[in-house]
Every structure is written in C-alpha cells, then in structure tokens.
MDTraj code that builds the backbone (N, CA, C; nanometers):
import mdtraj as md
import numpy as np

residues = "MET ARG ARG LEU PHE TRP LEU ALA MET ILE GLY LEU ALA THR SER LEU ALA ALA TYR ALA GLN ALA THR ALA ASN PRO VAL VAL SER THR ALA ARG GLU ILE PHE ALA ARG GLN SER LYS PHE ILE VAL ALA ALA ALA GLU GLN MET PRO ALA ASP LYS TYR SER TYR HIS PRO THR PRO ASP GLN TRP SER PHE ALA LYS VAL THR SER HIS ILE ALA LEU SER GLY ASN ALA ILE CYS SER MET LEU SER ASP THR PRO GLY PRO GLN SER PRO LYS VAL SER ASP THR ASP PRO LYS ASP THR ILE VAL THR ALA LEU LYS ALA SER PHE GLU TYR CYS ASP LYS ALA LEU ALA ASN LEU THR ASP SER GLN MET GLY ASP THR ILE THR TYR PHE ARG GLY ALA LYS THR PRO ARG ALA ARG ALA LEU PHE GLU LEU THR ASP ASP LEU GLU ASP HIS TYR SER GLN MET ALA SER TYR LEU ARG LEU SER GLY MET THR PRO PRO SER ALA GLN PRO LYS LYS".split()
xyz = np.array([
    [-0.7625, 5.2153, 0.6530],
    [-0.7285, 5.1492, 0.5291],
    [-0.5763, 5.1400, 0.5135],
    [-0.5090, 5.2522, 0.5464],
    [-0.3633, 5.2545, 0.5345],
    [-0.3003, 5.1514, 0.6287],
    [-0.3539, 5.1405, 0.7504],
    [-0.3026, 5.0437, 0.8476],
    [-0.3198, 4.9011, 0.7953],
    [-0.4340, 4.8704, 0.7371],
    [-0.4589, 4.7381, 0.6800],
    [-0.3615, 4.7086, 0.5673],
    [-0.3347, 4.8083, 0.4843],
    [-0.2384, 4.7910, 0.3744],
    [-0.1009, 4.7530, 0.4286],
    [-0.0540, 4.8240, 0.5318],
    [0.0793, 4.7968, 0.5863],
    [0.0848, 4.6621, 0.6580],
    [-0.0227, 4.6238, 0.7231],
    [-0.0275, 4.4912, 0.7859],
    [-0.0194, 4.3819, 0.6795],
    [-0.0902, 4.4046, 0.5696],
    [-0.0856, 4.3075, 0.4600],
    [0.0542, 4.3005, 0.4002],
    [0.1207, 4.4139, 0.3858],
    [0.2560, 4.4168, 0.3303],
    [0.3554, 4.3464, 0.4234],
    [0.3403, 4.3690, 0.5528],
    [0.4284, 4.3017, 0.6498],
    [0.4049, 4.1510, 0.6441],
    [0.2790, 4.1121, 0.6362],
    [0.2472, 3.9692, 0.6256],
    [0.3054, 3.9080, 0.5001],
    [0.2946, 3.9785, 0.3885],
    [0.3505, 3.9300, 0.2622],
    [0.5020, 3.9195, 0.2701],
    [0.5663, 4.0201, 0.3257],
    [0.7122, 4.0181, 0.3391],
    [0.7572, 3.9025, 0.4283],
    [0.6851, 3.8791, 0.5357],
    [0.7187, 3.7681, 0.6262],
    [0.7014, 3.6349, 0.5540],
    [0.5940, 3.6205, 0.4786],
    [0.5695, 3.4968, 0.4043],
    [0.6775, 3.4742, 0.2995],
    [0.7157, 3.5783, 0.2283],
    [0.8197, 3.5657, 0.1264],
    [0.9539, 3.5312, 0.1882],
    [0.9844, 3.5902, 0.3028],
    [1.1104, 3.5592, 0.3710],
    [1.1119, 3.4136, 0.4164],
    [1.0012, 3.3665, 0.4686],
    [0.9932, 3.2258, 0.5122],
    [1.0058, 3.1324, 0.3929],
    [0.9411, 3.1669, 0.2807],
    [0.9495, 3.0844, 0.1607],
    [1.0927, 3.0804, 0.1079],
    [1.1572, 3.1956, 0.1044],
    [1.2947, 3.2011, 0.0543],
    [1.3872, 3.1185, 0.1431],
    [1.3657, 3.1260, 0.2729],
    [1.4485, 3.0491, 0.3645],
    [1.4229, 2.8995, 0.3473],
    [1.2976, 2.8595, 0.3305],
    [1.2621, 2.7185, 0.3167],
    [1.3124, 2.6603, 0.1856],
    [1.3278, 2.7428, 0.0845],
    [1.3697, 2.6922, -0.0457],
    [1.5151, 2.7256, -0.0767],
    [1.5913, 2.7640, 0.0249],
    [1.7329, 2.7943, 0.0018],
    [1.8062, 2.6717, -0.0501],
    [1.7622, 2.5545, -0.0101],
    [1.8201, 2.4276, -0.0540],
    [1.7070, 2.3381, -0.1048],
    [1.6504, 2.3702, -0.2205],
    [1.5304, 2.2978, -0.2645],
    [1.5519, 2.1481, -0.2864],
    [1.6674, 2.1071, -0.3315],
    [1.6909, 1.9642, -0.3559],
    [1.6958, 1.8891, -0.2233],
    [1.7778, 1.9368, -0.1320],
    [1.7909, 1.8706, -0.0024],
    [1.6609, 1.8823, 0.0769],
    [1.5944, 1.9966, 0.0690],
    [1.4669, 2.0124, 0.1394],
    [1.3647, 1.9113, 0.0900],
    [1.3599, 1.8902, -0.0391],
    [1.2683, 1.7920, -0.0957],
    [1.3054, 1.6512, -0.0505],
    [1.4334, 1.6201, -0.0495],
    [1.4786, 1.4882, -0.0030],
    [1.4426, 1.4686, 0.1444],
    [1.4563, 1.5729, 0.2248],
    [1.4204, 1.5621, 0.3667],
    [1.2713, 1.5338, 0.3834],
    [1.1882, 1.5969, 0.3005],
    [1.0437, 1.5716, 0.3059],
    [1.0128, 1.4259, 0.2717],
    [1.0755, 1.3756, 0.1650],
    [1.0555, 1.2362, 0.1250],
    [1.1048, 1.1432, 0.2357],
    [1.2229, 1.1717, 0.2886],
    [1.2799, 1.0899, 0.3965],
    [1.1858, 1.0861, 0.5166],
    [1.1346, 1.2004, 0.5574],
    [1.0462, 1.2072, 0.6745],
    [0.9197, 1.1242, 0.6523],
    [0.8609, 1.1377, 0.5355],
    [0.7383, 1.0629, 0.5049],
    [0.7655, 0.9127, 0.5030],
    [0.8667, 0.8719, 0.4284],
    [0.8936, 0.7295, 0.4114],
    [0.9424, 0.6646, 0.5404],
    [1.0250, 0.7340, 0.6167],
    [1.0737, 0.6743, 0.7415],
    [0.9584, 0.6532, 0.8386],
    [0.8630, 0.7449, 0.8406],
    [0.7451, 0.7296, 0.9266],
    [0.6653, 0.6053, 0.8846],
    [0.6435, 0.5887, 0.7543],
    [0.5697, 0.4724, 0.7042],
    [0.6451, 0.3421, 0.7320],
    [0.7758, 0.3442, 0.7133],
    [0.8560, 0.2231, 0.7314],
    [0.8561, 0.1782, 0.8771],
    [0.8741, 0.2713, 0.9691],
    [0.8715, 0.2351, 1.1114],
    [0.7328, 0.1816, 1.1476],
    [0.6288, 0.2461, 1.1002],
    [0.4924, 0.1995, 1.1302],
    [0.4687, 0.0596, 1.0733],
    [0.5177, 0.0343, 0.9525],
    [0.5027, -0.0990, 0.8924],
    [0.5813, -0.2031, 0.9701],
    [0.7022, -0.1682, 1.0118],
    [0.7859, -0.2606, 1.0885],
    [0.7200, -0.2938, 1.2225],
    [0.6577, -0.1949, 1.2835],
    [0.5892, -0.2189, 1.4103],
    [0.4588, -0.2966, 1.3901],
    [0.3933, -0.2741, 1.2783],
    [0.2647, -0.3394, 1.2510],
    [0.2796, -0.4886, 1.2221],
    [0.3839, -0.5268, 1.1506],
    [0.4007, -0.6680, 1.1151],
    [0.4273, -0.7497, 1.2420],
    [0.3478, -0.8532, 1.2655],
    [0.3710, -0.9371, 1.3843],
    [0.5091, -1.0036, 1.3783],
    [0.5667, -1.0248, 1.4957],
    [0.7010, -1.0842, 1.5038],
    [0.7093, -1.2183, 1.4322],
    [0.6032, -1.2980, 1.4405],
    [0.6070, -1.4298, 1.3766],
    [0.5977, -1.4228, 1.2243],
    [0.5717, -1.3041, 1.1703],
    [0.5651, -1.2867, 1.0241],
    [0.6934, -1.2236, 0.9682],
    [0.7917, -1.1966, 1.0517],
    [0.9154, -1.1355, 1.0037],
    [0.9920, -1.2290, 0.9099],
    [0.9679, -1.3568, 0.9172],
    [1.0335, -1.4510, 0.8265],
    [0.9548, -1.4691, 0.6963],
    [0.8396, -1.4043, 0.6875],
    [0.7534, -1.4182, 0.5694],
    [0.8182, -1.3585, 0.4453],
    [0.8082, -1.4326, 0.3349],
    [0.8432, -1.3814, 0.2025],
    [0.7509, -1.4508, 0.1029],
    [0.6924, -1.3745, 0.0094],
    [0.5898, -1.4293, -0.0801],
    [0.6375, -1.5454, -0.1683],
    [0.7622, -1.5397, -0.2123],
    [0.8169, -1.6471, -0.2949],
    [0.9556, -1.6809, -0.2416],
    [1.0068, -1.7984, -0.2751],
    [1.1396, -1.8357, -0.2252],
    [1.2512, -1.7385, -0.2660],
    [1.2361, -1.6731, -0.3792],
    [1.3415, -1.5831, -0.4273],
    [1.3340, -1.4425, -0.3684],
    [1.2252, -1.4099, -0.3023],
    [1.2118, -1.2760, -0.2450],
    [1.2682, -1.2717, -0.1040],
    [1.3122, -1.1512, -0.0641],
    [1.3633, -1.1312, 0.0708],
    [1.2508, -1.1494, 0.1714],
    [1.2869, -1.1891, 0.2906],
    [1.1902, -1.1932, 0.4003],
    [1.1637, -1.0499, 0.4476],
    [1.0554, -1.0334, 0.5208],
    [1.0244, -0.9016, 0.5767],
    [1.1391, -0.8552, 0.6657],
    [1.1968, -0.9468, 0.7427],
    [1.3107, -0.9131, 0.8299],
    [1.4314, -0.8701, 0.7478],
    [1.4548, -0.9334, 0.6349],
    [1.5687, -0.8976, 0.5493],
    [1.5492, -0.7563, 0.4935],
    [1.4295, -0.7262, 0.4465],
    [1.4012, -0.5921, 0.3935],
    [1.4244, -0.4877, 0.5023],
    [1.3693, -0.5126, 0.6199],
    [1.3756, -0.4157, 0.7290],
    [1.5183, -0.3970, 0.7805],
    [1.5905, -0.5058, 0.7974],
    [1.7294, -0.4926, 0.8448],
    [1.8171, -0.4275, 0.7377],
    [1.7883, -0.4563, 0.6112],
    [1.8629, -0.3927, 0.5012],
    [1.8443, -0.2405, 0.5037],
    [1.7226, -0.1957, 0.5282],
    [1.6962, -0.0515, 0.5323],
    [1.7818, 0.0141, 0.6403],
    [1.7901, -0.0488, 0.7565],
    [1.8707, 0.0070, 0.8661],
    [2.0181, 0.0113, 0.8286],
    [2.0697, -0.0970, 0.7751],
    [2.2130, -0.1035, 0.7418],
    [2.2492, -0.0100, 0.6272],
    [2.1688, -0.0111, 0.5216],
    [2.2014, 0.0743, 0.4072],
    [2.1827, 0.2216, 0.4414],
    [2.0833, 0.2527, 0.5258],
    [2.0637, 0.3908, 0.5684],
    [2.1856, 0.4440, 0.6418],
    [2.2400, 0.3631, 0.7322],
    [2.3607, 0.4049, 0.8048],
    [2.4758, 0.4298, 0.7077],
    [2.4943, 0.3403, 0.6125],
    [2.6050, 0.3545, 0.5172],
    [2.5871, 0.4772, 0.4287],
    [2.4685, 0.4956, 0.3755],
    [2.4442, 0.6082, 0.2845],
    [2.4527, 0.7413, 0.3583],
    [2.3959, 0.7484, 0.4774],
    [2.3984, 0.8742, 0.5524],
    [2.5387, 0.9069, 0.6014],
    [2.6211, 0.8055, 0.6198],
    [2.7615, 0.8298, 0.6511],
    [2.8303, 0.8971, 0.5320],
    [2.7972, 0.8522, 0.4117],
    [2.8532, 0.9144, 0.2912],
    [2.8038, 1.0581, 0.2760],
    [2.6771, 1.0793, 0.3050],
    [2.6194, 1.2132, 0.2911],
    [2.6810, 1.3127, 0.3879],
    [2.7111, 1.2663, 0.5077],
    [2.7562, 1.3582, 0.6123],
    [2.9067, 1.3579, 0.6359],
    [2.9779, 1.2670, 0.5719],
    [3.1219, 1.2517, 0.5964],
    [3.1514, 1.2239, 0.7433],
    [3.0610, 1.1537, 0.8101],
    [3.0825, 1.1137, 0.9495],
    [3.0647, 0.9629, 0.9598],
    [3.1351, 0.9008, 1.0509],
    [3.1193, 0.7559, 1.0671],
    [2.9770, 0.7205, 1.1107],
    [2.9269, 0.6106, 1.0590],
    [2.7948, 0.5636, 1.0979],
    [2.7957, 0.5117, 1.2401],
    [2.6785, 0.4842, 1.2942],
    [2.6693, 0.4311, 1.4300],
    [2.7524, 0.3039, 1.4469],
    [2.8141, 0.2908, 1.5617],
    [2.8992, 0.1749, 1.5892],
    [2.8235, 0.0633, 1.6606],
    [2.6912, 0.0713, 1.6596],
    [2.6122, -0.0326, 1.7249],
    [2.6281, -0.1651, 1.6506],
    [2.5948, -0.2740, 1.7164],
    [2.6079, -0.4043, 1.6493],
    [2.5265, -0.4082, 1.5204],
    [2.5780, -0.4776, 1.4232],
    [2.5079, -0.4915, 1.2955],
    [2.3835, -0.5765, 1.3158],
    [2.2746, -0.5315, 1.2607],
    [2.1493, -0.6046, 1.2694],
    [2.1410, -0.7002, 1.1502],
    [2.0744, -0.8124, 1.1695],
    [2.0587, -0.9070, 1.0583],
    [1.9153, -0.9568, 1.0534],
    [1.8828, -1.0225, 0.9457],
    [1.7471, -1.0718, 0.9265],
    [1.7114, -1.1878, 1.0202],
    [1.8082, -1.2382, 1.0930],
    [1.7797, -1.3453, 1.1888],
    [1.7557, -1.2909, 1.3299],
    [1.7729, -1.1610, 1.3482],
    [1.7481, -1.0994, 1.4783],
    [1.5976, -1.0913, 1.5044],
    [1.5583, -1.0848, 1.6312],
    [1.4155, -1.0704, 1.6617],
    [1.3631, -0.9329, 1.6180],
    [1.2318, -0.9266, 1.6037],
    [1.1655, -0.8043, 1.5587],
    [1.2084, -0.6829, 1.6394],
    [1.2086, -0.6928, 1.7716],
    [1.2413, -0.5773, 1.8564],
    [1.3809, -0.5229, 1.8253],
    [1.4748, -0.6106, 1.8024],
    [1.6120, -0.5696, 1.7711],
    [1.6161, -0.4978, 1.6364],
    [1.5454, -0.5523, 1.5395],
    [1.5435, -0.4924, 1.4049],
    [1.4756, -0.3555, 1.4087],
    [1.3630, -0.3455, 1.4774],
    [1.2910, -0.2173, 1.4845],
    [1.3754, -0.1125, 1.5561],
    [1.4439, -0.1514, 1.6621],
    [1.5314, -0.0581, 1.7341],
    [1.6435, -0.0085, 1.6428],
    [1.7045, -0.0992, 1.5673],
    [1.8114, -0.0607, 1.4742],
    [1.7578, 0.0292, 1.3638],
    [1.6386, 0.0007, 1.3161],
    [1.5759, 0.0817, 1.2118],
    [1.5537, 0.2243, 1.2603],
    [1.4987, 0.2380, 1.3796],
    [1.4750, 0.3717, 1.4358],
    [1.6062, 0.4470, 1.4578],
    [1.7074, 0.3777, 1.5061],
    [1.8384, 0.4414, 1.5273],
    [1.8981, 0.4879, 1.3946],
    [1.8823, 0.4081, 1.2916],
    [1.9324, 0.4460, 1.1592],
    [1.8623, 0.5718, 1.1086],
    [1.7308, 0.5776, 1.1266],
    [1.6561, 0.6956, 1.0834],
    [1.6959, 0.8194, 1.1637],
    [1.7215, 0.8043, 1.2919],
    [1.7666, 0.9180, 1.3732],
    [1.9021, 0.9680, 1.3237],
    [1.9923, 0.8756, 1.2947],
    [2.1242, 0.9116, 1.2427],
    [2.1097, 0.9843, 1.1087],
    [2.0277, 0.9308, 1.0207],
    [2.0092, 0.9936, 0.8897],
    [1.9433, 1.1297, 0.9005],
    [1.8501, 1.1422, 0.9923],
    [1.7834, 1.2714, 1.0118],
    [1.8855, 1.3784, 1.0475],
    [1.9803, 1.3447, 1.1331],
    [2.0867, 1.4390, 1.1709],
    [2.1784, 1.4676, 1.0519],
    [2.2089, 1.3653, 0.9744],
    [2.2953, 1.3844, 0.8572],
    [2.2288, 1.4760, 0.7551],
    [2.1005, 1.4581, 0.7334],
    [2.0288, 1.5403, 0.6366],
    [2.0094, 1.6837, 0.6858],
    [2.0040, 1.7028, 0.8159],
    [1.9818, 1.8366, 0.8720],
    [2.0935, 1.9337, 0.8347],
    [2.2140, 1.8831, 0.8178],
    [2.3284, 1.9703, 0.7889],
    [2.3691, 1.9710, 0.6423],
    [2.2938, 1.9039, 0.5599],
    [2.3270, 1.8921, 0.4178],
    [2.2729, 2.0122, 0.3398],
    [2.3487, 2.0596, 0.2415],
    [2.3043, 2.1706, 0.1576],
    [2.3149, 2.1331, 0.0102],
    [2.2398, 2.2023, -0.0715],
    [2.2449, 2.1782, -0.2158],
    [2.3849, 2.2009, -0.2717],
    [2.4581, 2.2958, -0.2141],
    [2.5915, 2.3265, -0.2661],
    [2.6879, 2.2097, -0.2497],
    [2.6559, 2.1133, -0.1640],
    [2.7413, 1.9962, -0.1428],
    [2.7108, 1.8822, -0.2411],
    [2.6040, 1.8930, -0.3168],
    [2.5605, 1.7813, -0.4016],
    [2.6613, 1.7452, -0.5107],
    [2.7421, 1.8379, -0.5535],
    [2.8426, 1.8092, -0.6561],
    [2.9739, 1.7579, -0.6008],
    [2.9906, 1.7588, -0.4679],
    [3.1140, 1.7086, -0.4067],
    [3.1309, 1.5602, -0.4373],
    [3.2536, 1.5191, -0.4575],
    [3.2820, 1.3783, -0.4836],
    [3.2936, 1.3024, -0.3524],
    [3.2256, 1.1885, -0.3470],
    [3.2315, 1.1005, -0.2306],
    [3.2755, 0.9617, -0.2766],
    [3.3160, 0.8810, -0.1825],
    [3.3446, 0.7414, -0.2119],
    [3.2180, 0.6625, -0.1837],
    [3.1632, 0.6080, -0.2896],
    [3.0361, 0.5364, -0.2827],
    [3.0630, 0.3878, -0.2615],
    [2.9613, 0.3068, -0.2716],
    [2.9781, 0.1630, -0.2557],
    [3.0804, 0.1079, -0.3542],
    [3.1534, 0.0093, -0.3085],
    [3.2588, -0.0575, -0.3863],
    [3.3675, 0.0399, -0.4330],
    [3.3840, 0.1500, -0.3593],
    [3.4917, 0.2443, -0.3875],
    [3.4675, 0.3384, -0.5038],
    [3.3488, 0.3358, -0.5627],
    [3.3189, 0.4237, -0.6766],
    [3.3202, 0.5700, -0.6322],
    [3.3754, 0.6557, -0.7134],
    [3.3748, 0.8003, -0.6884],
    [3.2534, 0.8586, -0.7606],
    [3.1633, 0.9169, -0.6841],
    [3.0403, 0.9726, -0.7410],
    [3.0080, 1.1054, -0.6733],
    [2.9203, 1.1851, -0.7346],
    [2.8749, 1.3064, -0.6664],
    [2.7903, 1.2689, -0.5443],
    [2.7942, 1.3501, -0.4427],
    [2.7159, 1.3281, -0.3206],
    [2.5671, 1.3140, -0.3546],
    [2.5226, 1.3797, -0.4595],
    [2.3823, 1.3703, -0.5008],
    [2.3416, 1.2255, -0.5255],
    [2.4314, 1.1430, -0.5731],
    [2.4013, 1.0014, -0.5986],
    [2.3562, 0.9321, -0.4702],
    [2.4228, 0.9601, -0.3605],
    [2.3861, 0.8994, -0.2319],
    [2.2504, 0.9514, -0.1838],
    [2.2241, 1.0806, -0.2051],
    [2.0962, 1.1369, -0.1624],
    [1.9809, 1.0738, -0.2404],
    [1.9984, 1.0608, -0.3729],
    [1.8937, 0.9977, -0.4541],
    [1.8766, 0.8509, -0.4166],
    [1.9861, 0.7839, -0.3881],
    [1.9795, 0.6433, -0.3476],
    [1.9013, 0.6282, -0.2173],
    [1.9245, 0.7180, -0.1242],
    [1.8548, 0.7106, 0.0040],
    [1.7037, 0.7199, -0.0160],
    [1.6569, 0.8223, -0.0852],
    [1.5127, 0.8399, -0.1007],
    [1.4528, 0.7297, -0.1883],
    [1.5216, 0.6927, -0.2949],
    [1.4699, 0.5868, -0.3825],
    [1.4620, 0.4536, -0.3091],
    [1.5637, 0.4224, -0.2303],
    [1.5682, 0.2964, -0.1572],
    [1.4534, 0.2890, -0.0561],
    [1.4273, 0.3993, 0.0124],
    [1.3179, 0.3995, 0.1093],
    [1.1834, 0.3776, 0.0412],
    [1.1622, 0.4433, -0.0712],
    [1.0355, 0.4256, -0.1423],
    [1.0223, 0.2838, -0.1971],
    [1.1305, 0.2314, -0.2516],
    [1.1302, 0.0955, -0.3060],
    [1.0984, -0.0066, -0.1971],
    [1.1700, 0.0011, -0.0865],
    [1.1525, -0.0998, 0.0170],
    [1.0220, -0.0826, 0.0950],
    [0.9737, 0.0408, 0.1059],
    [0.8426, 0.0545, 0.1695],
    [0.7360, -0.0130, 0.0834],
    [0.7479, -0.0033, -0.0478],
    [0.6483, -0.0699, -0.1330],
    [0.6531, -0.2214, -0.1115],
    [0.7730, -0.2763, -0.0900],
    [0.7836, -0.4189, -0.0573],
    [0.7114, -0.4489, 0.0733],
    [0.7417, -0.3691, 0.1743],
    [0.6822, -0.3912, 0.3060],
    [0.5295, -0.3802, 0.2984],
    [0.4800, -0.2816, 0.2252],
    [0.3356, -0.2639, 0.2111],
    [0.2730, -0.3848, 0.1424],
    [0.3410, -0.4375, 0.0417],
    [0.2900, -0.5565, -0.0272],
    [0.2860, -0.6762, 0.0670],
    [0.3906, -0.6941, 0.1464],
    [0.3958, -0.8059, 0.2402],
    [0.2841, -0.7935, 0.3442],
    [0.2579, -0.6700, 0.3898],
    [0.1489, -0.6492, 0.4843],
    [0.0151, -0.6853, 0.4201],
    [-0.0058, -0.6393, 0.2978],
    [-0.1320, -0.6691, 0.2284],
    [-0.1485, -0.8195, 0.2071],
    [-0.0409, -0.8855, 0.1669],
    [-0.0471, -1.0306, 0.1466],
    [-0.0711, -1.1050, 0.2778],
    [-0.0441, -1.0383, 0.3895],
    [-0.0681, -1.0969, 0.5216],
    [-0.2021, -1.0501, 0.5799],
    [-0.2839, -0.9853, 0.4970],
    [-0.4170, -0.9440, 0.5391],
    [-0.4230, -0.8136, 0.6160],
    [-0.3195, -0.7306, 0.6056],
    [-0.3161, -0.6033, 0.6790],
    [-0.3124, -0.4851, 0.5831],
    [-0.3618, -0.3729, 0.6279],
    [-0.3554, -0.2495, 0.5496],
    [-0.2281, -0.1755, 0.5874],
    [-0.1435, -0.1420, 0.4886],
    [-0.0196, -0.0711, 0.5206],
    [-0.0469, 0.0699, 0.5732],
    [0.0484, 0.1228, 0.6489],
    [0.0303, 0.2554, 0.7104],
    [-0.0098, 0.3660, 0.6115],
    [0.0474, 0.3666, 0.4932],
    [0.0176, 0.4736, 0.3975],
    [-0.1252, 0.4667, 0.3426],
    [-0.1907, 0.3527, 0.3577],
    [-0.3278, 0.3355, 0.3065],
    [-0.4327, 0.3422, 0.4161],
    [-0.3894, 0.3583, 0.5390],
    [-0.4846, 0.3649, 0.6503],
    [-0.5467, 0.5035, 0.6569],
    [-0.6701, 0.5111, 0.7030],
    [-0.7336, 0.6427, 0.7148],
    [-0.6570, 0.7312, 0.8126],
    [-0.6528, 0.8592, 0.7825],
    [-0.5858, 0.9551, 0.8704],
    [-0.6647, 0.9681, 1.0001],
    [-0.5921, 0.9782, 1.1106],
    [-0.6570, 0.9881, 1.2426],
    [-0.6822, 1.1319, 1.2795],
])
top = md.Topology()
chain = top.add_chain()
for i, resn in enumerate(residues, 1):
    res = top.add_residue(resn, chain, resSeq=i)
    for name in ("N", "CA", "C"):
        top.add_atom(name, md.element.get_by_symbol(name[0]), res)
traj = md.Trajectory(xyz[None], top)
C-alpha cells in the first residue's frame, strides 16, 4: 500500500511539473495551439482546391481563392517578422496570379517561418513595443492576436469557397 501511495505521489508530481512547464507562457502557448490547428486546415484547404478554381471568387467584390491564400503567406511572413524581430524570408513575393503550386509552396514556407518565430516567443515579451504596419508603435501582443485572428478569418473564407465549389472543407471532414 505504501509503495502504491509513493508511486501515485511521484506520478502526481510529474504531472504537475509538466503542467506548470506547459503553462509557463499561457498566452503564447494558446496562440501556438491556434496557429498549429489553423495552419494545418489552411494548407489542407489550399491543397484541396483544384488549380483551376484558384481564380474563383463568389462575387466580383470578394477576393479570389488565390488572393486569400497568397495574402495569408505574405501577411504571415510580415507578422512573424514583427513577433520575432528577425527578417522574414527573402524568397520571391507570391501573388494571386501565381500558379497553385507556387502559392502552396509559399504558404507552407510562411507557416514554417512562423512556427520558428512562435517557438521562441514568451508571454513576457507581449508588452514590448514593436513597429507594426504603417509604422504604428504597438505592443507585440497586437501582432500575435492579428496572426491568430487572420488565420481564423481567412480559413473561414477558404472553407466557404470550398463549400460553394461542392467540397467539404478540411475542418468538417471526418477524422481518419
């Protein structure tokens, strides 16, 4: 009985230590979870949409699927550069007129860059002042919230475009 008690205590202590370590940066950890989920859905949606549908947009005033996807890659590089204080990738700028393969490659590269930027980010940095778009001085937290919000916003666009094209978006597909 005594041995079982001590095994349970060791297990509890190990679990508490892991929890404390995982929540040392709860804001950034939560953002990383959102980023991981949304980037997975976005890449899957970008790969799912046929190349000939990349020019699709439901109304004349809405962005094309290619515009949404290329925007995610470009804005991700810019925002993650602000988050990490490191220059973004120097690869050629992707545009909505590029072929699907080029856009998907740029999208994946942007997510890889952002993943590295988020890996070194801590909650204690969220109050640091950064230079945001158009030269605005804002807390670093603004860029982090923009990143996660932008991914969720644009994935909803992509999911709608897929549905309007007769496809089920990745987030609504049955788990394998």
